[in-house]
N, C-alpha and C positions, 0 to 999 in steps of 0.2 A: 670438845664434846666429852661429854660423863659418862663413863663403864659404868655398868649396870652389873652388879652381883648376879652367880648365876641362881638365887630363885627370884630374882627378878626376871631372868628370861624364859623360867618356866610359865609363868603369866604377864597380864596384862593387866597387874594393879595399875601400874607405873604412868598409864593412860584411865583409871577410873574417872567415870562421868563423861567418858567418850566410847561412838558407836566403836563395833567390833567387827562390823560388816559395810557393805557398799550400801544397802537399800537404807537400813536406818542411817548411814551417812548423807547421803539423797535426801532422807527426809528433814536433818539437820538444816543442810545448806537452802535447801528451796526454803525454809522458812523464815529466811534472811530476804529482807526486800532489797535487793542490789539491784534497780533498774538501773540505769545509767547515769539520769538525774539526780540519784541520791548519793550519800554516803556508800562506801564497802567497809568500813572500819569495823562496824561489828561481826562483819563475816572473818576479816583481817585476822581481828583477833583472838578471836576463838581458835580458828587455825594455831594463830601464833601460839597458845597458850598450852595446846595440843602436842605440837612439836617440842614447845617447850621440858613439857613433861618427860619426853623422849628422850630427853637429852641435847637436841638438838640445837643449834646455834642459828637463827633468824635474822634476813636482813628485809628491811623494811626499805621503799623506796616510794616518797611522796610527793604529788600534786602539787601545786604553787600554794593552792588554800589549807595544805595539810588535813584536806577531809577526805583523802582517798589513796589507799597506798598498793603499791606492788609487793608481793612476799617472794622471796627466795631463801630455802632451805637446803643444804647439805646432808646426807649421808656419808659420812668417808669411809674411806676403802684403807685397802693395806693393813700386813700385817699388825700396824699400830694403831690402825683405822685413825692415819693424820693425813690420808692425800684428797685435797678437795677440789685438784684439777682435773678437768678432761671428763669421762664419762657420760652420764645421758640425761636429759632433762625431761622432764613429763610436764607440759605445760597445760596451762588453762585460764580463761578470761573468769572474772568473777560477775562479771556484771551483766544485766539481762534489759530484754526490750521491755518497754511498758505494755500494759494491759488493757489502758483506756480503750472504750468501743470495739470491745473485742466480746462475744457472745460465752463466757465460760460455765461448763455446767459444773465447775467443781469450785472451790476457794483457790486463786492462781500459787497464793505464798504458805497454802497447807499438803504435803506430797498427800494423793490419794490414790489408793490401788483400789482399780477393777480390773478382775479378770487377772488377765495377764499383763499389764500394762500400769506404771507409775504416771499419774497427772503433775504436772504444777510446771511453774513458771520457770524456764530453766532445767527442767527435765534431761531434755537433751541436748541443750545448747546453753552451758556444755557444764552445768553440775552433775553430769552423771559418772563423766569421766575423772573430775577430780574427787568426787566419793571415792571411784575403785582406788586413784592416787592413795589416799588419805589412808584405806582400809592397808593399803602393801607397805607404809610407812614403818609399822612395828616389827616386823619382819625384815625388814631392811635393817632395821637398827641392830636386832640381832644378829643378824649375819655379819655387821659389820665389829661388834662388837666382841665377835668371835675372831675375827682376822679373816674369814672367809669373804669378803665383798671385795673384790678385784677392781673395780672400777666405781668410780666416787656414783651415787642417783640425787638427782636435783629434782626439786618440785619449783616450781616457779608459776605464781599468780597474779595476773595484773587485773587492772583497772579498765575501762571504756572503750572497751576492744570493741562494741555494737557503737560507737559514732564517731570509730576513724583511729581504730588501734593509738589509741595515745599513750596510755600507760607503758606498752611494753619497752620501747625505746629509752624508756628512764630505767628501766630493771637492766638493756642490755648494756647501756651505757657504766652504770654500775659494776655491773660484772667487767667490763673493760678494766673499768680505774683498777680493780681487786685484785687484776690480772687470772683470773679465773677465764678459760676457754673452754665449754664443754665441746665433744666432739660432736656430741648428735642431738637431734630433740625429737619429739613427738608432741606435736599439736593434737591433743584428742577432741578435736571440733568432731559432730556427728557424721559418721562416714558408713554405718553399718557394719563397723570393724574390716573393712576393708581399707586398701591401700592406697592415698590421695600422694600423687610424687610431685605434681606442681599446679598450681592456679595461677590464676590473671593476675596481674596489679589493679589497682583504683584509683583513679584522677577526677576529683569532682569539680569545676568552673562555675564561679558564678560571671555573667556579663553582663554588666550595665551600662546601657547606651541613655549617650548625655543630649538631645535635642534641644530646641527651643520652642517654646508654645509661641501658638498666633490662634486668631479665629479662623476655622474650618475653612470662612470664606475667603481668607488672606492667605491660604497655601504657600505664596510664595515666600510671605514674610516668616513662614519658620521652617522648623530643622524634624521632620516628623522622624520620631527616637522608634515606633513599632515601625514602618518602613525597614531604616535601618538594620532593624534590629531583624527584621525577617529576612534580608538579603543574608543575613550571614547565619543566620538558623538553614537559610537555604544551602548557605558553600558547607556547614559542618554536616548536613545532611548528604552531600555530594563526595565530602571524602570519606565519610562512613560507608557510602557505597563502593569508593577506592579502596580502600584498604580490608576491605571485603573479598576482593579482589586479587589478594596479591598471590604469588606463587610461593611465597616463606610460610603459609599457614601449617596449623598443626593440627592433623586430622584427629590427633587422641582426645582433643577437648570435644565435649557435646556442640559446643559454638566455635567452629574449629579458627576462626579469626577473631584481631581486637575489632572491639565493637565502641563507636560513639552513640550517643541518646540525647536530646533535649531532653529533659523533667518537666522543668517549670516554668509557667512565664506571667508576667504580671507587669502592665503598661495603662496608659493614658487614664483618663479623669473624668469625659463628655464626649458624648459624638463629635458636639461641634468644636474642640479642641483640639488645636493641632498637639500631640501629647511631645512633650520635652522629656519623659520618662517611660524606659522599657527594661524591665530585666528579666532575664532567663537564667538558669543554671543547664548545664549538661556533666554526662560521665564519660570516659574515656576506660574501658576494662582492654591493658591491650596483654596480647600471649607475652609470655619472659623472654624474650629476644627483643621484642621490639620498646622503645623507653618512651614518653612523654613530648622527647623533641620530634617523633613520629607525626606529631599532629601540632604538636605548639608550633613550628616553626612554621608552616603552612598557614595556617591559623592567625597567627601574629600578624603575617604578612597580608593577610587578608583586612583583620583590625585597621591596620595601618593604611591601606587603601581606602576602606568607608570613613574612618577618620577624616581622611586629609577631605574626602568628598565633600563631608561634612561642614567642616573649619571652614572651605572655601567659599560656604554661605554664613555663618557664621563662628567667629573665632573661639566662643566658648562653649562648642560642644566637641563630641567624641566619646571615645569607647572604651571602658576598662575592663578589663580582663584579668579576673582576681582567681586566685587557687584556695579553694575549699579544706581540700579533703585529698591525703595521698600513702596510699598503702602499696608499697611494691609487691609486683609480681614473688610466687615461691618456685623456685626453679627445680631444677633435677640432676644438676651437672657435678654433683660432689657427693649424691648420695646412696650412689651403687653399693656400698659395702652394707649401710644401713637397710635400704632395700630388700637386699639379698637375707640378713636376719630377721625383718619384718613378715620375708613372704615364708621362710622356715618357721618362723613362731606361729604362723596362721596356716600352713599348709592352703597358702593360697598367692600364688606365683603374679596374680593382676594387678596389674598396675593404672589407677586411674586420674586424669588432669581434669578440673572443673575452672568453672567461671567465677566463683563465688570467691573472696578474698578472706585472709585469715592471719593472724600474725607469725603464721608460717616463713612468709616473705621478710618479716625485720628478722629474724633465727638467721635465714640465708645471706641476706644482704652483709648481717653480720659475722658471714665466713662459718656456720654453723649449721651441718648439711642436717635438713627436717624432711619428715614427710607427718603427712597429717593420717593420723586413726584414732577412732572414737566410738563409743555406741550412741545406738539411734541413729533416724534418718533427718539429715538436713529438712526434708521436706515438712518434717512436724516440727522445728525451728520458727519461732516467731508469732506463731499459728494461737488460736483461743484453745483450752484445752490440751497444750504441752504435752508429748509423754514420748517415756523410752519404754521400750520394751523389758520385762525382768531378765528375757532371754539374754536380750544384748548385754543387761549389765551383768550378766553371769559369763560371757561372754570376755569381757575385759576384763574380770575380773582373775579367768584363767590364762588368759595372754599377758597379763602383767606379772605373774607367778612365773610363766615362762621367760620371760623377760628378766627378771629377778633371777632368776637359776640361771641362766647365760650368764651373770656377773659375778659368779660364785666361784670360789677356788675349786667346789667340787665339782661342776661341770665339763 
């Protein structure tokens, strides 16, 4: 890291051309169309240039096509400003969900302030938190330059969170390879600045039932893929009922049990043809103490049973079970110290657990205790006219200021 002169520490001239407050940063970030199917490189390169103006070294990890990247940057600590290990990560994803088919009253990729709210795609999910974190960086750098930062401060920006948390594992693997082990992480998903200490995991499966076609007047010559799919779907529903009644459910969650739900189904070509293919998808949202095996073992046993019945009638039939997505649950097993810090900084000791998933589970799976805390409401995420209240941005700014103060030698 390049040290700056005292004159530079007195002003922000070395970040010329960049916003100096979180609202203007949010305006800038919303202006980048980072819908998951598009590249996020324009946003990442803009943030990279900003960080480099601050004298920071930026590390990028790319997807295979190299049209998307994660960004990781560290404000080092210590008397010599050379400590980059341990410390706290502020984490956010750069991608947003599409706007097609939604009735927006503002331009979704142009930030608009109306009254006490700022509107735009990603305003709360989750460019608002990223904007607050970027606003904090110059102050963290100044403290680092004068040897007052006791713990490193890291910023992690990822890609493709909205389509399966695809970017964060690459970032975490890179940190492991470089020997960087942060002590804690805060994922800034919208929580109205309350503390979320755990969330469920998500696993999505596609089931393909391969039958054998025949004329509907000759059903004995066919194997009806829809019929066998319906039997498996019925079993999934039975299993969902079974796991909802377990005695180890967690009442801290708004839905206190793991869930199974069939979401889509397609099959058949005509009423007078025995269908040879039926496909359906289902998702499993597990409590942190449960695993995919809790449902996979019995479902695979049912798949084997039904496939054997089908193959007794026609050898080239059967059922495929394919995993499409997997995001681990975030646990609160090791985050007691971080929770205590957040409670003290927010003057709110309330803990929440939620059914939606984030990259927090990937951080905890990597041994980094994590909580979720960010501006805005999850109820506004993914909707038309997505917004974040200006008061929420102010609360996040104040929270991060306190967080930074807690990491200084004067605190």
